[in-house]
C-alpha positions in Angstrom: -66.1 -40.8 4.3 -63.5 -43.5 3.6 -60.8 -42.7 1.2 -60.2 -44.5 -2.1 -59.0 -48.0 -1.8 -55.3 -48.2 -2.9 -54.8 -50.1 -6.1 -52.9 -53.3 -5.6 -49.9 -53.9 -7.8 -50.2 -56.9 -10.0 -47.6 -59.5 -9.1 -44.8 -60.1 -11.5 -44.7 -63.3 -13.5 -42.3 -66.0 -12.5 -39.9 -65.4 -15.3 -39.4 -61.8 -14.2 -38.5 -63.0 -10.8 -36.0 -65.4 -12.3 -34.6 -62.5 -14.4 -34.2 -60.5 -11.2 -32.5 -63.4 -9.5 -30.2 -63.8 -12.5 -29.2 -60.1 -12.4 -28.9 -60.1 -8.6 -26.6 -63.1 -8.8 -24.7 -62.2 -12.0 -23.9 -58.5 -11.4 -22.1 -59.2 -8.1 -20.2 -62.0 -9.9 -19.4 -59.6 -12.6 -18.0 -57.1 -10.1 -16.2 -60.0 -8.4 -14.6 -61.1 -11.7 -13.5 -57.5 -12.5 -12.1 -57.2 -8.9 -10.4 -60.5 -9.1 -8.9 -59.6 -12.5 -7.7 -56.3 -11.0 -6.3 -58.1 -8.0 -4.4 -60.7 -10.1 -3.1 -58.0 -12.4 -2.1 -55.8 -9.4 -0.2 -58.7 -7.9 1.5 -59.2 -11.2 2.3 -55.5 -11.3 3.7 -55.6 -7.8 5.8 -58.7 -8.7 7.1 -56.9 -11.7 8.1 -53.9 -9.6 9.8 -56.3 -7.1 11.6 -57.8 -10.1 12.7 -54.3 -11.2 14.1 -53.7 -7.7 15.8 -57.1 -7.6 17.4 -56.6 -11.0 18.7 -53.2 -9.9 20.2 -54.7 -6.8 21.8 -57.5 -9.0 23.2 -54.9 -11.4 24.6 -52.9 -8.4 26.3 -56.0 -7.2 27.8 -56.6 -10.7 29.2 -53.1 -10.9 30.5 -53.3 -7.3 32.1 -56.7 -8.1 33.8 -55.3 -11.2 35.3 -52.4 -9.2 36.4 -54.8 -6.4 38.1 -57.1 -9.0 40.1 -54.0 -10.3 40.9 -53.0 -6.7 42.2 -56.5 -5.9 44.4 -56.4 -9.0 45.8 -53.0 -7.9 46.5 -54.3 -4.4 48.5 -57.2 -5.9 50.4 -54.8 -8.2 51.0 -52.4 -5.3 52.8 -55.2 -3.3 55.4 -55.7 -6.1 59.0 -54.8 -5.0 59.5 -53.2 -8.4 57.0 -50.4 -7.4 59.4 -49.1 -4.8 62.2 -49.0 -7.4 60.0 -47.2 -9.8 59.2 -44.5 -7.2 62.8 -44.2 -6.1 64.3 -43.9 -9.6 65.0 -40.4 -11.0 62.5 -39.2 -13.5 63.3 -40.3 -17.0 65.6 -43.2 -15.9 65.1 -46.8 -16.9 64.6 -48.2 -13.4 60.8 -48.1 -13.6 60.8 -50.5 -16.7 60.3 -53.6 -14.6 57.2 -52.2 -12.9 56.0 -50.8 -16.3 56.1 -54.3 -17.9 54.3 -55.8 -15.0 51.6 -53.2 -15.1 51.2 -53.7 -18.9 50.8 -57.5 -18.3 47.9 -56.7 -16.0 46.3 -54.5 -18.7 46.8 -57.1 -21.4 45.1 -59.7 -19.1 41.9 -57.6 -19.0 41.9 -55.6 -22.3 38.2 -55.2 -22.4 38.1 -53.6 -18.9 41.5 -51.9 -18.3 42.7 -49.0 -20.4 45.9 -48.2 -18.5 47.7 -48.0 -15.2 49.4 -44.9 -13.7 51.7 -44.7 -10.7 52.0 -41.4 -8.8 54.6 -40.6 -6.3 53.9 -38.9 -2.9 54.1 -35.5 -4.5 51.4 -36.4 -7.0 53.9 -36.7 -9.9 53.0 -39.5 -12.4 56.1 -41.8 -12.5 54.8 -44.7 -14.7 52.0 -44.7 -17.3 51.4 -47.8 -19.3 50.1 -45.7 -22.2 53.6 -44.2 -22.6 56.7 -46.1 -23.6 59.0 -47.0 -20.7 62.2 -45.0 -20.3 60.7 -41.9 -21.9 60.0 -38.6 -20.4 57.8 -38.7 -17.3 54.1 -38.5 -17.9 53.8 -35.3 -16.0 51.6 -34.2 -13.1 48.2 -34.5 -14.9 47.9 -37.6 -17.0 44.1 -37.6 -16.1 41.7 -34.8 -16.0 38.0 -34.1 -15.7 36.2 -33.1 -18.9 36.7 -29.4 -19.2 39.4 -27.2 -17.8 39.3 -28.8 -14.3 42.1 -31.1 -13.1 41.6 -34.4 -11.3 40.8 -33.5 -7.6 42.9 -36.1 -5.8 43.0 -33.9 -2.7 46.6 -35.0 -2.1 48.0 -38.5 -1.7 47.7 -38.3 2.1 44.0 -37.5 2.0 43.0 -40.1 -0.6 40.7 -42.8 0.9 41.8 -46.4 0.8 39.8 -46.9 -2.4 38.7 -44.1 -4.6 36.5 -44.3 -7.7 36.5 -41.2 -9.9 33.9 -39.6 -12.1 34.3 -39.7 -15.9 37.9 -38.6 -16.8 39.9 -37.8 -19.9 43.1 -39.7 -20.5 45.8 -37.2 -21.4 47.8 -39.7 -23.4 45.1 -40.5 -26.0 42.1 -38.3 -25.1 39.9 -41.3 -24.3 37.1 -41.1 -21.7 37.9 -43.4 -18.8 37.0 -44.0 -15.2 39.8 -44.0 -12.5 40.1 -46.4 -9.6 42.9 -45.2 -7.2 44.6 -47.1 -4.4 47.2 -45.5 -2.0 50.5 -47.3 -1.8 51.8 -47.7 1.8 55.1 -49.0 3.2 55.7 -49.2 6.9 52.6 -47.2 7.6 53.6 -44.3 5.3 51.9 -43.5 2.0 54.6 -43.3 -0.6 52.5 -43.1 -3.7 49.2 -43.7 -5.5 48.3 -46.5 -8.0 45.5 -45.7 -10.4 43.8 -47.9 -13.0 41.7 -46.4 -15.8 38.6 -48.4 -16.8 36.9 -48.4 -20.2 33.3 -47.1 -19.8 32.1 -49.7 -22.3 33.2 -52.5 -19.9 30.8 -51.0 -17.3 28.1 -51.1 -20.1 28.8 -54.8 -20.6 28.4 -55.3 -16.9 25.0 -53.6 -17.0 23.9 -55.9 -19.7 25.0 -59.1 -17.8 21.5 -59.6 -16.4 19.9 -60.1 -19.9 17.4 -57.3 -19.4 14.0 -57.7 -21.1 13.2 -55.5 -24.1 12.6 -51.9 -23.0 14.5 -52.2 -19.8 17.5 -49.7 -19.7 20.2 -49.6 -17.0 22.3 -46.4 -16.7 25.3 -45.6 -14.5 25.8 -42.0 -13.5 28.8 -40.5 -11.7 28.8 -37.9 -8.9 29.0 -35.0 -11.4 25.6 -36.2 -12.9 27.3 -37.5 -16.0 26.4 -40.8 -17.7 29.3 -43.3 -17.4 27.7 -46.3 -18.9 24.4 -47.6 -20.4 23.1 -51.1 -21.2 22.0 -49.9 -24.6 23.3 -47.1 -26.9 26.5 -46.7 -24.9 28.3 -44.4 -27.4 25.3 -42.1 -27.9 24.8 -41.4 -24.2 28.4 -41.5 -22.8 29.4 -38.2 -21.0 25.8 -36.8 -21.5 24.3 -35.1 -18.4 21.8 -37.1 -16.4 18.1 -36.4 -16.5 16.7 -34.1 -13.8 15.0 -36.8 -11.7 18.3 -38.7 -11.4 20.1 -35.5 -10.4 17.4 -34.8 -7.8 17.9 -38.3 -6.3 21.7 -37.9 -6.2 21.3 -34.6 -4.4 19.1 -36.2 -1.8 20.2 -38.5 1.0 18.3 -41.7 0.1 20.3 -44.9 -0.6 17.5 -46.4 -2.8 14.2 -45.4 -4.3 11.6 -46.5 -6.8 9.9 -43.6 -8.7 7.6 -42.8 -11.6 9.6 -40.9 -14.2 9.7 -39.9 -17.9 12.7 -40.8 -20.0 14.5 -38.5 -22.4 12.4 -40.0 -25.2 9.3 -39.0 -23.3 8.3 -42.5 -22.3 6.5 -42.8 -18.9 8.5 -45.3 -16.9 9.2 -46.8 -13.5 12.8 -46.3 -12.3 14.7 -48.1 -9.6 17.5 -46.0 -8.3 20.4 -47.3 -6.2 23.4 -45.4 -4.8 26.7 -47.4 -5.0 28.8 -47.6 -1.9 31.9 -46.3 -3.6 32.5 -43.5 -6.0 29.2 -41.8 -5.2 27.8 -43.4 -8.4 24.1 -44.0 -9.0 22.5 -46.8 -10.9 19.2 -46.2 -12.6 17.1 -49.0 -14.0 14.0 -47.9 -16.0 11.1 -49.9 -17.5 8.2 -48.5 -19.5 5.0 -48.2 -17.5 3.1 -49.8 -20.3 5.1 -53.0 -19.8 3.9 -53.2 -16.1 0.6 -51.3 -16.1 -0.6 -52.5 -19.5 -1.6 -56.1 -18.4 -3.6 -54.6 -15.5 -5.7 -52.4 -17.8 -6.1 -55.2 -20.4 -7.2 -57.7 -17.7 -9.8 -55.4 -16.4 -11.2 -54.5 -19.8 -11.4 -58.2 -20.9 -13.0 -59.2 -17.6 -15.6 -56.4 -17.9 -16.4 -57.1 -21.5 -16.7 -60.9 -20.9 -18.8 -60.3 -17.8 -21.3 -58.0 -19.6 -21.6 -60.5 -22.4 -22.2 -63.4 -19.9 -24.8 -61.4 -17.9 -26.7 -60.5 -21.1 -26.7 -64.0 -22.3 -27.8 -65.3 -18.9 -30.7 -62.8 -18.8 -32.0 -64.0 -22.2 -31.8 -67.6 -21.2 -33.5 -66.9 -17.9 -36.5 -65.3 -19.6 -36.9 -68.3 -21.9 -36.5 -70.8 -19.0 -38.9 -68.7 -16.8 -41.7 -68.9 -19.3 -41.3 -72.6 -19.5 -41.2 -73.2 -15.7 -44.1 -70.8 -15.1 -46.5 -73.0 -16.9 -45.6 -76.0 -14.8 -45.8 -74.0 -11.5 -49.2 -72.7 -12.4 -50.3 -76.3 -12.9 -48.9 -77.2 -9.5 -51.2 -74.5 -7.9 -54.2 -76.1 -9.6 -53.1 -79.6 -8.4 -52.7 -78.3 -4.8 -56.3 -76.9 -4.9 -57.6 -80.3 -6.0 -55.6 -82.0 -3.2 -57.1 -79.5 -0.7 -60.5 -80.7 -1.7 -59.5 -84.3 -0.9 -59.4 -85.3 -4.5 -56.6 -86.9 -6.5 -54.8 -84.5 -8.9 -55.8 -84.9 -12.6 -53.4 -86.7 -14.8 -50.9 -84.5 -16.6 -48.0 -84.9 -19.0 -44.7 -85.8 -17.4 -43.1 -82.8 -15.9 -40.1 -81.4 -17.7 -38.5 -80.3 -14.4 -37.4 -82.8 -11.8 -38.4 -80.6 -8.9 -41.9 -80.1 -10.3 -42.3 -83.8 -10.6 -41.1 -84.2 -7.0 -43.7 -81.7 -5.8 -46.5 -83.5 -7.6 -45.4 -86.8 -6.0 -45.3 -85.0 -2.6 -48.8 -83.7 -3.0 -50.0 -87.3 -3.5 -48.1 -88.5 -0.5 -49.0 -85.8 2.0 -51.0 -88.1 4.3 -48.3 -90.7 4.4 -45.7 -88.0 5.2 -47.8 -86.7 8.1 -48.0 -90.2 9.6 -44.3 -90.7 9.1 -43.6 -87.4 10.9 -45.7 -88.5 13.9 -43.8 -91.8 14.0 -40.5 -90.0 13.8 -41.5 -87.8 16.7 -42.3 -90.7 18.9 -38.9 -92.3 18.0 -37.1 -89.1 18.8 -38.8 -89.0 22.2 -37.8 -92.5 22.9 -34.2 -91.8 21.9 -34.2 -88.8 24.2 -35.3 -91.0 27.1 -32.6 -93.5 26.3 -30.0 -90.7 26.0 -31.0 -89.3 29.4 -30.8 -92.7 30.9 -27.3 -93.3 29.5 -26.1 -89.9 30.8 -27.5 -90.9 34.3 -25.6 -94.2 34.0 -22.3 -92.5 33.1 -22.6 -89.9 35.8 -23.3 -92.5 38.5 -20.4 -94.7 37.2 -18.1 -91.6 37.5 -19.3 -91.0 41.1 -18.7 -94.7 41.9 -15.2 -94.5 40.5 -14.4 -91.4 42.5 -15.8 -93.0 45.6 -13.6 -96.1 45.0 -10.5 -93.8 44.6 -11.2 -92.3 48.0 -11.9 -95.7 49.6 -8.8 -97.4 48.2 -6.4 -94.5 48.9 -3.8 -95.2 51.6 -4.9 -94.1 55.1 -1.3 -93.7 56.5 -0.9 -90.2 55.1 -1.7 -86.7 56.4 -5.2 -85.3 55.7 -3.6 -82.7 53.5 -1.8 -85.3 51.4 -4.9 -87.5 51.2 -7.0 -84.5 50.1 -4.4 -83.5 47.5 -4.1 -87.0 46.0 -7.9 -87.5 45.9 -8.4 -84.0 44.3 -5.8 -84.7 41.6 -7.2 -88.1 40.7 -10.8 -86.9 40.6 -9.7 -83.8 38.6 -8.0 -86.1 36.1 -11.3 -88.0 35.7 -13.1 -84.7 35.2 -10.8 -83.6 32.5 -11.1 -86.9 30.7 -14.9 -86.6 30.9 -14.7 -83.1 29.5 -12.8 -84.4 26.5 -15.3 -87.2 26.0 -18.2 -84.7 26.2 -16.6 -82.6 23.5 -16.2 -85.6 21.3 -19.9 -86.7 21.8 -18.7 -89.7 23.9 -17.0 -91.3 20.9 -13.5 -91.0 22.1 -10.7 -88.5 22.3 -7.3 -87.7 20.6 -4.3 -89.0 22.6 -2.3 -85.8 22.2 -5.2 -83.7 23.5 -5.6 -86.0 26.4 -1.9 -85.9 27.4 -1.9 -82.1 27.1 -5.1 -81.8 29.3 -3.6 -84.1 32.0 -0.1 -82.4 32.1 -0.8 -78.7 31.8 1.4 -77.7 34.7 4.4 -79.6 33.3 4.1 -78.9 29.5 7.4 -76.9 29.6 9.2 -80.0 30.7 7.2 -82.6 28.8 7.8 -83.5 25.1 5.0 -85.2 23.1 5.7 -87.1 19.9 3.7 -89.6 17.8 1.2 -89.9 14.9 -2.4 -88.8 15.2 -4.1 -91.4 17.4 -7.7 -91.6 18.8 -8.6 -93.5 21.9 -11.9 -95.3 22.3 -14.5 -93.9 24.8 -13.8 -96.8 27.2 -10.0 -96.1 27.1 -10.0 -92.3 27.7 -10.6 -92.3 31.5 -8.1 -95.1 32.3 -5.4 -93.6 30.1 -6.0 -90.2 31.7 -5.7 -91.5 35.2 -2.6 -93.6 34.3 -0.9 -90.5 32.9 -1.9 -88.5 36.0 -0.4 -91.2 38.3 2.9 -91.2 36.3 3.0 -87.4 36.4 2.3 -87.3 40.1 5.0 -89.8 40.8 7.5 -87.8 38.6 6.6 -84.6 40.3 7.2 -86.1 43.7 10.1 -88.4 43.1 11.1 -88.4 39.5 12.2 -86.1 36.6 9.6 -83.4 37.2 10.8 -82.9 40.8 14.0 -81.2 39.8 14.6 -78.1 37.5 16.6 -80.0 34.8 14.4 -83.0 34.5 12.1 -83.8 31.5 9.6 -86.4 30.4 9.2 -87.7 26.9 5.9 -89.2 26.0 6.0 -91.0 22.6 3.6 -93.4 20.9 3.5 -95.4 17.7 1.3 -98.1 16.0 2.9 -101.5 15.8 2.8 -102.8 12.2 2.1 -106.4 13.2 -1.3 -105.9 14.9 -1.8 -102.1 14.9 -1.5 -102.0 18.7 -0.6 -98.6 20.2 2.6 -98.6 22.1 2.9 -95.6 24.4 6.3 -94.9 26.2 6.8 -92.7 29.2 10.5 -91.9 29.6 12.0 -89.7 32.4 15.5 -88.2 32.2 17.4 -85.7 34.2 15.8 -86.6 37.5 17.1 -88.2 40.7 18.8 -91.6 40.1 16.9 -94.8 40.8 18.3 -97.8 42.7 15.8 -100.2 41.2 12.2 -101.1 41.8 10.6 -99.8 45.1 10.7 -102.2 48.0 6.9 -101.9 48.4 4.2 -101.7 45.8 2.6 -98.4 46.4 -1.1 -97.6 45.8 -0.1 -95.7 42.6 1.7 -98.7 41.2 -1.2 -101.0 42.0 -3.6 -98.5 40.5 -1.8 -98.1 37.2 -1.4 -101.9 37.0 -5.2 -102.4 37.5 -6.0 -99.6 35.0 -3.7 -101.0 32.3 -4.2 -104.8 32.6 -7.8 -105.1 33.9 -9.7 -102.2 32.5 -7.7 -101.6 29.3 -6.7 -105.2 28.6 -3.2 -103.8 27.9 0.4 -104.7 28.7 2.3 -102.4 31.1 6.0 -102.7 31.6 7.8 -100.6 34.3 11.6 -100.3 33.8 13.3 -98.8 36.8 16.4 -97.6 34.9 19.0 -95.7 37.0 18.6 -92.7 34.7 14.8 -92.6 35.2 11.6 -94.5 35.1 10.5 -95.9 31.7 6.9 -97.1 31.4 5.7 -98.8 28.3 1.9 -99.3 27.8 0.8 -101.4 24.8 -2.9 -100.9 24.0 -4.8 -103.4 21.8 -6.1 -102.2 18.5 -9.7 -102.1 19.9 -8.6 -99.3 22.3 -6.7 -97.0 20.0 -6.5 -96.4 16.3 -5.1 -93.8 13.9 -7.3 -90.7 14.0 -9.0 -91.5 10.7 -9.8 -95.1 11.6 -12.8 -96.6 13.3 -12.5 -98.0 16.8 -14.0 -101.3 17.7 -15.3 -100.5 21.2 -16.9 -103.9 21.6 -13.8 -106.0 21.0 -12.8 -108.1 24.1 -9.5 -107.4 25.7 -7.1 -109.7 27.4 -7.1 -109.6 31.2 -4.4 -110.7 33.6 -4.9 -111.8 37.2 -3.3 -108.9 39.1 -3.8 -107.6 42.7 -2.6 -105.4 45.3 0.1 -107.3 47.4 3.4 -108.7 46.3 1.8 -111.8 44.9 -0.6 -109.6 42.9 -3.7 -110.0 45.1 -5.2 -107.5 47.5 -4.2 -107.9 51.1 -7.1 -109.0 53.3 -7.9 -106.5 56.1 -9.9 -109.1 58.1 -7.5 -111.8 59.4 -10.3 -114.3 59.9 -13.4 -115.4 57.8 -16.5 -113.3 58.3 -19.1 -115.8 57.0 -18.0 -119.3 57.9 -16.4 -121.2 60.6 -12.7 -120.5 61.1 -11.8 -123.9 59.8 -14.0 -123.8 56.7 -13.3 -122.5 53.2 -14.4 -118.8 52.5 -17.4 -118.4 50.3 -16.5 -117.9 46.6 -18.2 -114.8 45.0 -18.2 -114.1 41.3 -17.6 -110.5 40.3 -18.4 -109.0 36.9 -17.4 -105.3 36.6 -15.8 -103.5 33.6 -14.6 -100.4 35.4 -11.1 -101.3 36.8 -11.3 -99.1 39.9 -14.8 -100.3 40.8 -13.7 -103.9 40.3 -10.6 -103.2 42.5 -12.7 -101.6 45.2 -15.3 -104.3 45.1 -12.6 -107.0 45.2 -11.0 -105.4 48.2 -14.3 -105.0 50.0 -15.2 -108.7 49.5 -11.8 -109.8 50.8 -12.3 -107.7 53.8 -15.6 -109.5 54.3 -13.7 -112.8 54.2 -14.8 -113.9 50.7 -12.8 -115.4 47.9 -13.2 -113.4 44.7 -13.7 -115.2 41.4 -12.7 -112.8 38.6 -13.3 -110.0 38.3 -14.7 -110.5 34.8 -14.7 -107.5 32.6 -16.5 -108.8 29.5 -19.7 -110.8 29.0 -17.8 -113.7 27.5 -15.5 -113.9 30.4 -18.3 -113.7 32.9 -20.2 -116.5 31.1 -17.2 -118.7 31.1 -16.6 -118.2 34.9 -20.3 -118.7 35.7 -20.4 -122.0 33.8 -17.0 -123.4 34.9 -16.1 -122.2 38.4 -17.1 -124.6 41.2 -18.6 -123.9 44.6 -19.9 -120.4 43.7 -21.7 -119.0 46.8 -22.9 -115.7 45.3 -22.2 -113.2 42.5 -22.1 -109.4 42.2 -22.9 -108.4 38.6 -22.6 -105.0 36.9 -25.6 -104.8 34.5 -23.8 -102.9 31.7 -20.3 -104.3 30.9 -19.6 -101.7 28.2 -20.0 -101.9 24.4 -23.7 -102.6 24.9 -23.1 -106.0 26.6 -25.8 -106.7 29.3 -25.2 -109.2 32.1 -28.6 -111.0 32.0 -27.3 -114.2 30.2 -24.9 -114.6 33.1 -27.7 -114.0 35.6 -29.8 -116.7 34.0 -26.9 -119.2 34.0 -26.3 -118.5 37.7 -30.0 -118.8 38.5 -30.1 -122.2 36.7 -27.2 -123.3 39.0 -29.0 -122.0 42.1 -26.4 -119.3 42.8 -27.9 -116.1 44.2 -26.7 -112.9 42.6 -26.7 -109.1 43.2 -27.1 -106.6 40.4 -25.1 -103.3 40.4 -26.0 -100.5 38.0 -25.4 -96.9 37.4 -28.8 -96.5 35.8 -31.7 -94.9 37.6 -35.0 -96.5 38.3 -35.7 -96.5 34.6 -32.6 -98.4 33.8 -32.5 -101.5 31.5 -33.5 -104.0 34.1 -36.1 -105.5 31.8 -38.0 -106.9 34.8 -34.9 -109.0 35.9 -34.7 -107.4 39.3 -37.2 -109.9 40.7 -34.6 -112.7 40.4 -31.8 -110.8 42.1 -31.2 -110.7 45.8 -30.8 -107.0 45.7 -30.2 -104.1 43.2 -27.3 -101.9 44.2 -27.4 -98.5 42.5 -24.0 -96.8 42.1 -22.4 -95.3 44.0 -23.4 -97.7 46.8 -21.9 -98.0 50.3 -20.0 -101.1 51.6 -22.5 -101.8 54.3 -25.2 -102.1 51.7 -23.1 -104.7 49.9 -22.4 -106.5 53.2 -26.1 -106.5 54.2 -27.2 -107.9 50.8 -24.6 -110.7 51.0 -25.4 -111.4 54.6 -28.9 -112.6 53.5 -27.6 -115.3 51.3 -24.1 -116.4 52.6 -24.0 -119.1 55.3 -23.0 -118.2 58.8 -23.7 -114.5 58.4 -25.7 -113.9 61.5 -22.9 -114.3 64.0 -19.8 -112.9 62.3 -20.7 -110.5 59.5 -18.6 -107.4 59.5 -19.7 -105.1 56.7 -18.5 -101.6 57.7 -19.9 -98.9 55.6 -17.5 -97.0 53.3 
């Protein structure tokens, strides 16, 4: 028999859910506000305690400075010649009067601090006392004593330290309480006496008040006998009183400083900063009532708690009222949805009081249109994905073609190991540049990050300086390879080849045209005798990269102190890191080559396509990648052709296709960068009757747009040289007998 069906709980109304949301949101905020108030007040309390310690340290410095000033005055007085006469004179004679007057002058100069000065001989007998008239009877052996029956424990003149500060003393001449500062007097390495100054305790009290302590803050100075010497307030009432027990406990311990909780004589809970002075075994105690430091903490927490509870209560009431209002409109939405589900228009209703509810009503009416729009968006996304995959295929094949060009163009007159090292370094530089481009979604890369990625092995000897700069996507790989070639040259022959050498890479934006000027400077390396006698492959490569692919200006200064290379990039290739890059702007190109005259040296000494006496066929080249253009130009010259271009931009290719005479053929890269397709040039050549070959990094689904029918052949990168030779052989005159298109 089945059991009873459990009773389902009735769902709560919308306003109750809103109330729960308000409480769930408000209570943590309340706790956060209380915690934040506690944290702020705790920080203020910590700052106040730090201020207590800092003030105690400042007061300690003031007292120490006061004692050092007195000691300095005693040292000056101890150097007076009249002191020796005063010690040598018989007791009761008038010879000490000169020293007596000088000592009195010192006391008169500082009447608020000094009470008197006493001179003791080596036997401990007082010979001069400024409190007694000169020429009278000697002061006696004990002009100073401790309070009570004890005498002053000087421990003998010979055992007195270089500077001694006494506890609280009683002046025998007038019975005043004073503090003694004693200084041994030496002549020729022998102690002949002791010079002591007595300080007024109230002067120490004034020094304690020099920091302008806040109300309630009290500074107290205690001697080694646990007796109060001075106080910032009520000096007379507390002078010579015994110190409180927690001060005595600190003096009996070994700590130099401490901050403790304590209770004052008046029963006030306080914080106390205790400091032990370096001389005299004195102790400085600075107290502040705990209420002055802890009170703000408690008040802040109480105010935050009360304000938070009030705010949460008010929010709950407002939430209930708002929930009831919104619940009515939400229930109406449910009814409208049911009507739309029956394929009927929703009934007319008053304008919604909530914007979101009005939006949902409009959405219900536009459901069909939204579904159609979603289907269209899906198709568009799929087409975009196909385009993106095709672009990735194009970039990958272009990268492989550039790597193949590097290997083909590299010098052959080196060892296999050197050839492999050079090829590996250049291809690795390309890989690092592509990694940076991939991280930046192929929109460009920061110049500093590019330099650091290309020079990781030399960063200890390379200094980088310059403002934030971002290279365009087309400029990243050429600049990376240029830096790699300069670093490789420096590691072999320049500043990076010796321990003390260094390289400075600096860049700046020129104010005139916002071009980026990058400077490579080597210092500390082997000396240079001038430019090299032969243009190496590395020099030709950086020249091609700078002038042809980047449209930049490159200046190489072979300074005796080290190579200095200056690369000036147009504004289209680099901009401040927060500026947009115009990747499609055309760049200036210069006709540069590989031999001393700036053209690649031809491998074949005789024409491959025509009679020996006839002119070589003129072939137009359009290619935006500098290395691919260089490799293609070299291959065509080896085949005995005269190269027109290479053109790097669509505008340049159109100009050459329209103006250059006697064009026999053309090799055209489909994508010249920045979205420029070569098809207008192909149409112009076809109108002139010039056959052309198309080169592309795209796969079979590339953007040929059906134009391959008009081309002699379509070469897909990376292609081999014999494929290029075979395609040209079908259209150039005289090919059958002398074509030499070795595969590369």
